Every structure is written in structure tokens, then in C-alpha cells.
C-alpha positions as CSV (number, residue, x, y, z in Angstrom):
1,M,94.7,150.2,173.0
2,W,98.2,149.6,171.7
3,L,98.1,152.3,169.1
4,L,97.2,155.0,171.6
5,D,100.0,153.8,174.0
6,F,102.5,153.9,171.1
7,L,101.5,157.4,170.0
8,Q,101.3,158.9,173.5
9,N,104.8,157.7,174.4
10,L,106.4,159.4,171.5
11,S,107.9,162.9,171.6
12,L,105.6,165.7,170.6
13,T,107.3,166.1,167.2
14,R,107.2,162.4,166.4
15,M,103.6,162.1,167.7
16,F,102.5,164.9,165.4
17,I,104.3,163.3,162.4
18,A,102.9,159.9,163.2
19,T,99.3,161.2,163.6
20,V,99.5,163.1,160.3
21,A,101.0,160.1,158.5
22,I,98.3,157.7,159.8
23,G,95.6,160.2,158.8
24,L,97.0,160.7,155.3
25,A,97.4,156.9,154.8
26,V,93.7,156.5,155.8
27,C,92.8,159.4,153.5
28,W,94.5,158.0,150.4
29,I,93.2,154.5,151.0
30,M,89.7,155.8,151.3
31,L,90.2,158.0,148.2
32,A,91.3,154.9,146.2
33,L,88.4,152.8,147.5
34,V,85.8,155.5,146.6
35,R,87.1,156.0,143.1
36,V,87.3,152.2,142.4
37,G,83.9,151.6,144.0
38,I,82.2,154.3,142.0
39,R,83.7,152.9,138.7
40,S,82.8,149.4,139.7
41,S,79.2,150.4,140.3
42,G,78.8,151.7,136.7
43,V,78.3,155.4,137.7
44,D,80.0,157.9,135.4
45,P,82.8,159.4,137.6
46,A,82.6,162.7,135.5
47,I,79.1,163.3,136.7
48,P,78.7,164.9,140.2
49,L,77.0,162.7,142.7
50,P,73.8,164.0,144.3
51,I,75.5,164.8,147.7
52,R,75.5,168.4,148.8
53,D,78.1,170.3,150.7
54,T,75.6,170.7,153.6
55,V,76.1,167.0,154.5
56,I,79.8,167.7,155.0
57,D,79.0,170.7,157.2
58,S,76.6,168.7,159.3
59,I,79.0,165.8,159.9
60,S,81.8,168.3,160.6
61,A,79.7,170.0,163.2
62,I,78.9,166.7,164.9
63,F,82.7,165.9,164.8
64,A,83.5,169.2,166.4
65,L,81.0,168.8,169.1
66,M,82.2,165.3,169.8
67,M,85.8,166.5,170.0
68,A,84.8,169.3,172.4
69,F,82.8,166.9,174.6
70,S,85.6,164.4,174.7
71,A,88.3,167.0,175.5
72,A,86.2,169.0,177.9
73,G,87.9,167.6,181.0
74,I,91.5,166.9,179.8
75,W,92.7,170.5,179.5
76,N,92.9,171.0,183.3
77,D,93.9,167.4,184.1
78,S,97.6,168.0,183.7
79,W,97.5,171.1,185.9
80,Q,95.4,169.3,188.5
81,A,97.7,166.2,188.4
82,N,100.8,168.3,188.9
83,T,99.1,170.2,191.7
84,A,98.1,166.9,193.4
85,V,101.7,165.5,193.2
86,Q,103.1,168.7,194.5
87,R,100.5,168.9,197.3
88,E,101.3,165.3,198.3
89,A,105.1,166.0,198.3
90,N,104.6,169.2,200.3
91,A,102.5,167.4,202.9
92,L,105.1,164.7,203.3
93,E,107.9,167.3,203.7
94,N,105.8,168.9,206.4
95,V,105.5,165.5,208.1
96,L,109.3,165.2,208.1
97,A,109.7,168.7,209.5
98,L,107.1,168.2,212.2
99,A,108.4,164.8,213.1
100,R,111.6,166.4,214.4
101,S,109.7,167.4,217.5
102,L,108.9,163.8,218.3
103,P,111.1,161.5,220.5
104,A,114.2,160.4,218.5
105,D,113.1,156.8,217.9
106,L,109.6,157.8,216.8
107,A,111.0,160.6,214.6
108,E,113.3,158.0,212.9
109,K,110.3,155.7,212.2
110,M,108.4,158.6,210.6
111,R,111.3,159.4,208.4
112,E,111.8,155.8,207.3
113,A,108.1,155.5,206.6
114,V,108.1,158.7,204.4
115,N,111.1,157.5,202.5
116,S,109.5,154.0,202.0
117,Y,106.3,155.6,200.8
118,A,108.1,157.9,198.3
119,R,110.0,154.9,196.9
120,E,106.7,152.9,196.6
121,V,105.1,155.7,194.7
122,V,108.0,156.1,192.3
123,D,108.6,152.3,191.8
124,R,105.1,150.9,191.7
125,D,102.4,153.6,191.7
126,W,103.9,155.6,188.8
127,P,104.2,152.7,186.3
128,A,100.7,151.6,187.3
129,M,99.4,155.2,186.6
130,Q,101.1,155.2,183.3
131,R,99.3,152.0,182.4
132,K,96.0,153.7,183.5
133,T,95.5,151.0,186.1
134,A,92.1,151.2,187.8
135,I,92.0,153.1,191.1
136,D,90.8,150.0,193.0
137,D,93.7,147.8,191.9
138,P,95.6,146.1,194.7
139,I,98.9,147.5,193.4
140,Y,98.0,150.8,195.1
141,E,97.3,149.3,198.5
142,T,100.9,149.2,199.7
143,S,101.5,152.9,199.5
144,D,98.2,153.7,201.2
145,K,99.0,151.2,203.9
146,I,102.2,153.0,204.7
147,L,100.3,156.3,205.4
148,V,97.7,154.4,207.5
149,D,100.5,152.8,209.5
150,L,101.9,156.2,210.2
151,I,98.6,157.3,211.7
152,N,98.4,154.0,213.7
153,T,101.9,154.6,215.0
154,L,101.0,158.0,216.3
155,S,97.9,156.5,217.9
156,V,99.9,153.8,219.6
157,E,102.4,156.3,220.9
158,H,99.7,158.7,221.9
159,S,100.7,158.7,225.6
160,R,104.2,160.0,224.7
161,V,103.2,162.6,222.1
162,T,99.8,163.8,223.3
163,S,101.4,166.9,225.0
164,L,103.2,168.0,221.9
165,P,101.6,170.9,220.1
166,T,102.8,169.5,216.7
167,L,100.7,166.3,217.0
168,A,97.5,167.7,215.5
169,P,99.3,169.4,212.5
170,L,101.3,166.2,212.0
171,L,98.2,164.1,211.7
172,G,96.6,166.7,209.5
173,Q,99.5,166.6,207.0
174,I,99.3,162.8,206.8
175,V,95.6,163.0,206.0
176,E,96.4,165.7,203.4
177,A,99.0,163.4,201.8
178,R,96.3,160.6,201.6
179,S,93.9,163.1,200.0
180,A,96.4,164.2,197.4
181,R,97.4,160.6,196.7
182,L,93.8,159.8,195.9
183,A,93.4,162.8,193.6
184,R,96.7,161.7,191.8
185,I,95.5,158.2,191.2
186,T,92.0,159.3,190.2
187,L,93.4,161.7,187.5
188,A,95.7,158.9,186.2
189,S,92.8,156.7,185.4
190,A,90.7,159.4,183.8
191,G,90.9,160.8,180.3
192,V,89.2,160.0,176.9
193,S,87.6,156.6,176.9
194,L,87.9,154.0,174.2
195,A,84.3,154.5,173.3
196,Q,84.9,158.3,172.7
197,W,88.0,157.6,170.6
198,L,86.0,155.1,168.5
199,A,83.1,157.6,168.1
200,M,85.4,160.5,167.1
201,S,87.2,158.2,164.6
202,L,84.0,157.0,163.0
203,I,82.6,160.5,162.7
204,A,85.9,161.7,161.1
205,L,85.8,158.8,158.7
206,G,82.2,159.6,157.8
207,A,83.1,163.2,157.1
208,L,86.1,162.2,155.0
209,L,83.9,159.8,153.0
210,T,81.4,162.5,152.3
211,V,84.1,164.8,151.1
212,A,85.4,162.1,148.8
213,L,81.9,161.4,147.3
214,C,81.0,165.1,147.0
215,H,84.1,165.9,144.9
216,N,84.4,162.6,143.0
217,H,83.9,164.2,139.6
218,R,87.1,166.4,140.0
219,F,90.1,164.3,141.1
220,G,92.4,167.2,141.9
221,I,89.8,169.0,144.1
222,Q,88.8,165.7,145.7
223,A,92.4,164.9,146.7
224,L,93.1,168.4,147.9
225,A,89.9,168.7,149.9
226,M,90.4,165.2,151.5
227,S,94.0,166.0,152.4
228,L,93.2,169.4,154.0
229,Y,90.4,167.8,155.9
230,T,92.7,165.1,157.1
231,L,95.4,167.6,158.2
232,A,92.8,169.5,160.2
233,G,91.4,166.3,161.8
234,A,95.0,165.0,162.6
235,A,95.8,168.3,164.3
236,A,92.7,168.0,166.5
237,F,93.6,164.4,167.4
238,F,97.2,165.3,168.1
239,V,96.2,167.9,170.7
240,I,93.9,165.5,172.5
241,L,96.6,162.7,172.4
242,A,99.2,165.0,173.9
243,H,97.0,166.1,176.8
244,D,94.8,162.9,177.3
245,R,96.9,161.2,180.0
246,P,98.7,163.5,182.4
247,F,101.3,160.9,183.5
248,V,102.2,159.7,180.0
249,G,104.1,161.4,177.2
250,A,106.5,164.3,176.6
251,I,104.5,166.8,178.7
252,S,103.6,164.4,181.5
253,V,103.8,165.2,185.2
254,S,107.2,164.3,186.6
255,P,107.7,162.2,189.8
256,A,110.6,164.5,190.7
257,P,109.0,165.8,193.9
258,M,108.5,162.2,195.2
259,I,112.0,161.1,194.1
260,Q,113.5,163.8,196.3
261,L,111.6,162.4,199.3
262,T,113.2,158.9,198.9
263,T,116.4,160.2,200.5
264,A,115.0,163.1,202.5
265,R,115.9,163.5,206.2
């Protein structure tokens, strides 16, 4: 959804301002439509409509539950994504360190493979993760193939390296890198779904409409109540927007650990 992409790529300050501005614009459009609609229906705007405050409370409770349900998994996603990237980089650094015990030509192959893998992650995987590309997309196959080829290389050279005590730890670190890579890609494609965003927006609009109808007989109170409700809703949406996608936005996970590996020796 282009609007979500636009908002989540802004700085935190601009994202908050944009979220509040969109909310207030919707609020005042709805306010105008409600007042015009009631007058057009022939109802006296000075007489309170038969809508009780309990309706607002009920819809607000549903909205709060929906927000909590949608945001339940995102709070730790950023931490888990950062951990996965660091775990992946650490495993590859261990591969480079352990590879020094191998024959010179094989050690050089391992180093070049790790450098190529890191460049592939930074140049192709990272933009794909920012686009929330599906985990089974072919774009991710190249980086995984590099790690698989590393394992195959050690298998082919088994006769030369089987006596080395570092062989088992070396294979273990490559497997660890693959595991961390899978966790990273999985977290990149997670987050709040379009259906959840739609549900939260519709419930918020329903609550705002109820506030407008409940206070229609007093314009000042109506405008103030709708504005305050909009500010509260915009703040809630802002928090979810800022944390929804761990690889996008001002507080996103940085590829710095992988960038360092592109030239590591």
C-alpha cells in the first residue's frame, strides 16, 4: 500500500506530523459530512440524537483490542531482527577466522565467498526485505546458494581438511549463518497485514462517526471531542507505523554488520 510505504519511510517527526495531519483531515471532513447530512435529513441539529455515550465506549474498546491484537508481535520484531543480523554477521566472522587454518587456496575461496555473500545481502536482499518481498521469492536464492556452495566446497575438499579440528566448528558456523539468514528474511516479511490495517481504520472511523453523532447538538463540544479522539488514534497509529517493519524507517535495523564483511579478510 503506497500510503504505508510513504509514511514508514519518513523520519519519526515527519511521520508523526503526517499521521496527525491525515487524521485531522479525515476528522474535519467527517464532521462536515455529518452536520450537512443531519441538516439534509430534516432533523433539528439543536436536538440531541438518541445515541448514548456507551456506544462510543464499546467501539473504542473494540478499537483498543484490535490495536493490541495487531501490535502484539511487532514490539519485539525490531529486537529480534537486529539480533538475527548480528548473529548472521558473527557467524560469518567466525567462518573467516576458522578458515585461516585451512590450506591457503581453500582459505582464499572461503574468504571470497563470505565477501560475495555479504555484498549479495546488502545489494539485493536488503532492498527486497524493505519491499517486504515474500520469503520464497527467487531473489533470495542467490545468497543462500553461496552458503550452500561453501558447505559443498568443504565436502569436496574433505580429504584435505578432515584431520583439522576446526572443520566441525567451521561447518557449524555456516549452518548458523543460514539459520540467522532465514530468521532475518522471515521477520522482514512479517508485520501488520493489510487486512488488519483496514480493520483498525474502519473501527476508528466508526468510533469517530459515533462521537460526531453523539455531540451533534453542540458544535464546539463536537469539534473538540472529535479532534481529541483523532489525536489519540493518530498517536496509536504512529507507534505501530514506526515499529511495524524492522527493516524500514528511521528506527530500522542497519545493514552495517554485513557491510563490514564485504571487505573483511
